[in-house]
Structures are given as C-alpha cells and as structure tokens.
C-alpha positions as CSV (number, residue, x, y, z in Angstrom):
1,M,-10.1,2.3,0.9
2,A,-11.4,-0.4,3.6
3,S,-8.0,-0.7,5.0
4,T,-7.9,-2.1,8.6
5,L,-5.4,-2.6,11.3
6,R,-5.3,-6.0,10.7
7,K,-3.3,-5.4,7.4
8,I,-0.6,-4.5,9.8
9,T,-0.9,-6.8,12.5
10,M,-1.9,-10.0,11.0
11,A,1.1,-10.2,8.7
12,V,3.0,-10.5,12.0
13,L,0.9,-12.3,14.4
14,A,-0.9,-14.7,12.0
15,P,0.6,-18.2,11.2
16,A,1.9,-18.6,7.7
17,M,-0.7,-20.3,5.8
18,A,-0.4,-21.8,2.2
19,V,-2.9,-20.0,-0.1
20,G,-3.7,-21.5,-3.3
21,A,-1.3,-23.1,-5.7
22,T,2.2,-22.1,-6.3
23,V,1.9,-21.6,-10.1
24,G,2.1,-18.1,-9.5
25,L,5.8,-18.4,-8.7
26,A,6.4,-18.8,-12.6
27,S,5.6,-15.4,-12.9
28,A,8.7,-14.4,-10.8
29,P,11.9,-13.7,-12.6
30,A,13.5,-17.0,-11.6
31,S,17.1,-15.7,-12.3
32,A,16.7,-12.5,-10.3
33,A,14.4,-13.1,-7.3
34,V,16.1,-13.4,-4.1
35,W,13.0,-14.5,-2.2
36,N,9.5,-15.2,-2.9
37,T,6.4,-16.9,-1.2
38,C,2.9,-17.8,-1.7
39,N,2.0,-18.2,1.9
40,Q,-0.9,-16.0,3.2
41,Y,1.2,-13.8,5.4
42,G,4.7,-14.6,4.0
43,N,7.2,-11.6,4.9
44,T,10.7,-11.0,5.1
45,S,13.1,-7.9,5.4
46,L,15.4,-7.0,2.4
47,N,17.8,-3.8,2.5
48,G,15.8,-2.0,5.4
49,Y,12.4,-2.8,4.0
50,T,10.0,-5.4,5.1
51,L,7.9,-6.9,2.3
52,Y,4.7,-8.8,3.1
53,N,2.3,-10.9,1.0
54,N,-0.6,-9.9,3.3
55,I,-3.7,-11.6,1.8
56,W,-6.2,-10.3,4.5
57,G,-9.8,-10.1,3.0
58,S,-12.3,-12.7,2.7
59,G,-13.1,-14.7,-0.6
60,A,-9.3,-14.2,-1.7
61,G,-7.9,-16.7,-4.4
62,S,-4.3,-17.3,-5.0
63,Q,-1.4,-14.7,-4.5
64,C,2.5,-15.1,-4.5
65,I,5.3,-12.3,-3.9
66,W,8.6,-12.4,-5.2
67,A,11.5,-9.7,-4.5
68,N,14.9,-9.0,-6.2
69,S,15.6,-6.5,-3.3
70,G,13.5,-4.4,-0.7
71,T,12.8,-2.0,-3.3
72,S,12.1,-4.1,-6.6
73,W,9.4,-6.7,-6.2
74,G,6.2,-7.9,-7.5
75,V,3.1,-9.9,-7.0
76,W,1.3,-12.4,-9.1
77,A,-2.5,-12.6,-8.0
78,D,-5.6,-14.5,-9.0
79,H,-8.5,-13.0,-6.9
80,P,-12.0,-13.8,-7.9
81,N,-14.2,-10.9,-9.5
82,T,-16.3,-10.3,-6.6
83,G,-16.5,-7.2,-4.2
84,G,-14.2,-6.7,-1.2
85,I,-10.5,-5.8,-0.8
86,K,-8.6,-9.6,-0.8
87,S,-5.1,-8.3,-0.3
88,Y,-2.4,-5.7,0.1
89,P,0.8,-6.9,-0.8
90,N,3.4,-4.2,0.2
91,S,6.7,-3.1,1.2
92,K,7.1,-1.2,4.5
93,K,9.7,1.4,5.8
94,V,9.5,2.4,9.4
95,V,9.8,6.1,10.2
96,N,9.0,6.6,13.8
97,K,9.4,10.3,14.0
98,S,6.9,12.9,15.1
99,I,5.7,15.2,12.0
100,T,7.3,18.5,13.7
101,S,10.9,16.4,14.1
102,L,10.8,15.5,10.4
103,G,13.1,17.3,8.4
104,S,11.6,15.4,5.2
105,L,9.8,12.5,4.0
106,S,9.5,11.6,0.6
107,S,9.3,8.6,-1.9
108,N,10.0,7.7,-5.4
109,Y,7.8,5.0,-7.0
110,N,8.0,3.2,-10.4
111,V,5.5,0.4,-10.9
112,S,3.9,-1.9,-14.0
113,V,0.3,-2.6,-13.4
114,P,-2.6,-4.4,-15.3
115,S,-5.2,-2.7,-17.5
116,S,-7.8,-4.9,-16.1
117,G,-8.9,-6.2,-12.7
118,A,-10.0,-3.9,-9.8
119,Y,-7.1,-2.5,-7.6
120,N,-5.5,0.7,-6.4
121,T,-1.5,1.4,-6.1
122,S,-1.1,3.3,-3.0
123,Y,0.9,4.4,0.0
124,D,-0.5,3.3,3.2
125,I,1.0,5.4,6.1
126,W,0.1,5.0,9.9
127,D,0.8,6.5,13.2
128,T,2.7,4.6,15.9
129,N,-0.6,4.3,17.8
130,Y,-2.4,3.1,14.6
131,R,-5.1,5.8,15.2
132,Y,-4.8,7.5,11.9
133,E,-4.5,5.9,8.5
134,I,-3.2,8.3,5.4
135,M,-3.7,6.5,2.0
136,L,-2.1,8.1,-1.0
137,W,-3.7,6.4,-4.3
138,V,-1.5,7.1,-7.2
139,N,-3.5,4.9,-9.6
140,K,-6.6,2.7,-9.4
141,T,-8.3,0.7,-11.9
142,G,-11.8,-1.1,-11.9
143,A,-14.7,-0.5,-9.3
144,V,-12.7,0.9,-6.5
145,G,-13.2,3.7,-4.4
146,P,-11.9,5.2,-1.1
147,L,-14.0,5.4,2.3
148,G,-15.5,8.5,3.4
149,S,-17.0,11.6,1.7
150,S,-15.0,13.9,-0.5
151,Q,-13.2,17.0,0.9
152,G,-12.6,18.7,-2.4
153,N,-9.3,18.7,-4.2
154,V,-5.7,20.1,-3.0
155,T,-2.4,20.1,-4.9
156,L,0.3,19.0,-2.6
157,G,3.5,16.9,-2.5
158,G,3.9,17.4,-6.4
159,H,0.6,16.0,-7.3
160,T,-3.2,16.8,-7.4
161,W,-5.7,14.8,-5.2
162,T,-9.1,14.6,-4.3
163,V,-9.3,14.2,-0.6
164,Y,-11.6,11.9,1.3
165,K,-12.2,11.6,5.2
166,G,-14.0,8.5,6.9
167,T,-13.7,5.7,9.3
168,N,-13.3,1.9,8.9
169,G,-14.6,1.5,12.7
170,S,-11.3,1.3,14.1
171,N,-9.1,4.2,12.5
172,Q,-9.9,7.7,11.1
173,V,-8.8,7.3,7.3
174,F,-7.5,10.2,5.1
175,S,-7.6,8.9,1.4
176,F,-5.9,11.0,-1.2
177,V,-6.7,9.9,-4.6
178,R,-4.7,11.4,-7.5
179,T,-6.9,12.9,-10.1
180,S,-5.2,11.3,-12.9
181,N,-3.5,7.9,-12.9
182,S,0.2,7.5,-12.7
183,T,2.8,4.9,-12.8
184,S,6.1,6.8,-11.9
185,G,7.0,9.7,-9.9
186,T,8.0,11.3,-6.5
187,V,5.7,12.1,-3.6
188,D,6.7,14.7,-1.1
189,V,4.7,13.1,1.9
190,L,5.8,15.7,4.7
191,P,3.8,18.7,3.3
192,I,0.6,16.3,3.0
193,L,1.1,15.4,6.8
194,K,1.4,19.1,7.9
195,W,-1.7,20.2,5.7
196,I,-3.7,17.3,7.8
197,K,-2.2,18.8,11.1
198,D,-2.1,22.3,10.4
199,S,-4.4,23.3,7.8
200,K,-7.2,21.0,8.7
201,G,-6.6,20.1,12.3
202,W,-7.5,16.2,11.8
203,F,-4.8,15.1,14.1
204,G,-2.1,16.6,16.2
205,N,1.7,16.2,16.1
206,E,1.5,12.2,15.4
207,T,4.6,10.3,15.3
208,I,4.6,8.5,12.0
209,G,5.3,4.8,12.4
210,D,5.1,2.7,9.0
211,V,5.1,4.0,5.5
212,Q,4.0,1.1,3.4
213,F,3.5,0.9,-0.4
214,G,1.8,-1.6,-2.4
215,F,-1.3,-3.0,-4.4
216,E,-4.6,-3.0,-2.7
217,I,-6.2,-5.7,-4.6
218,T,-10.0,-6.5,-5.1
219,S,-10.2,-8.8,-8.2
220,S,-7.5,-10.0,-10.7
221,S,-9.3,-12.9,-12.1
222,G,-7.2,-15.4,-14.3
223,G,-3.9,-14.2,-12.8
224,L,-2.5,-10.7,-12.9
225,N,1.1,-9.5,-12.3
226,F,1.7,-6.2,-10.4
227,T,5.4,-5.2,-10.3
228,T,7.2,-2.6,-8.1
229,N,10.4,-1.7,-10.5
230,N,11.4,0.8,-7.8
231,L,10.3,2.2,-4.3
232,T,12.4,4.1,-2.0
233,V,11.3,5.9,1.0
234,S,13.8,8.4,2.6
235,S,13.3,10.7,5.8
236,S,15.3,13.0,7.9
C-alpha cells in the first residue's frame, strides 16, 4: 500500500532506537530463536537473508522481531488501532539481475497470521534504482488497501490477482492483491515481472534488486503475533 523508499533506506541509515517495552520478546520461542530485537530499525543477516524490524510509520507502538534462521522468523507487534501503516518487518533476498537475464525467480511462503488487526502479508520487490515497487499481497485483514486504481484481474505466477497501478509520490507502485487469502504457497515471480514489462509496458528491462517478504502492519492493538514458518526466494 503506502510503501515508500524509506522502508528500504531507513533500516540501514537510521540509528537503532528502542521502541516500546521488550515484553514482546516473550513471544519469541526462547529455545529456538538465534536473534531478536525490539530496536526500531534493528536488522541482521542470516543464511543469505537480511531481517529488518523496520518500524517506519508515524504513531507506531511496540514491535519485536525474532529469528530461528533467515527463512524462519516472526514478529510480535502492538500498534494502536489508528490509520496509516506503522511497520513492514521483513526478510530480504538480493537478486541483482535484469529481467531478461533471469532464468527463474520464485518463492515459497508459509505464514501464521492473526484473525484480527489490520495488515497485509506481502512481497515487496524493487528495482536497483528504487524507481518501481511491485507488491504481491498474498493475504490481508482489516481496513487495508493498495495504492492506485484497479487495472482488473490477471492470473499469473500460480495465483489470480487484482492489479492496482499508482504512485506514492516517489515511486511507481504496482500492487497485485490475491483475490482470496492464502497462508502458504509458491509464487512464480518472473512471469509477473515480464507481464508488467512486456504486456503492459509499465517499465523496461529493469534490474531487480531486493525481494522482500513480510507483514505490512497498520494496527495490532493488544499485541499480535505474525510468524513466517518458512520463506525461501530462489533465482537463476
């Protein structure tokens, strides 16, 4: 939805800041987690993935992230029931290949998400110049919605999506919202990128940089758990 470039840059450039109490760490599996933090932009690298706590929106509450590995991690978040995205905790895999040089780009996901709150579970894919943002929403709950106007439905990458095209003032944003919620599956990302490039002509042969996956949280009052049981991104 209202994703901005600061989701990418601030996690690296901003100083680590403690946000809220560390009570959220009690939600992490103490016997398994190899890393956790409640810092606003806390991040680490594990198994070829970079994990970000990434509390970037205004009016945010407390949030803590933990990880068993780069592909198994979770978040406890207690953000107030107000509008506006508060955070996008995520794991990132760097691709750095142009669309035409990619032989494949796919991902498997398996998540456990709450039935309350307001959030989406999504991929956030960027070109290396951060001019274009491609979001793939695999599930959503509560009063959340993508930027831009609907471009109709399309079946690509193993899923049927409603496509939205818009801008956040800094980037062109193309959002693919799954027509029904899913908590596990495989997304073949490359056909989606080729459809944007070749069928729609919305961008050219961009070099794909970051493939992120996480939870774009608007509200989670009282404290809710979001768990990535497994997430892998592979390319060739």
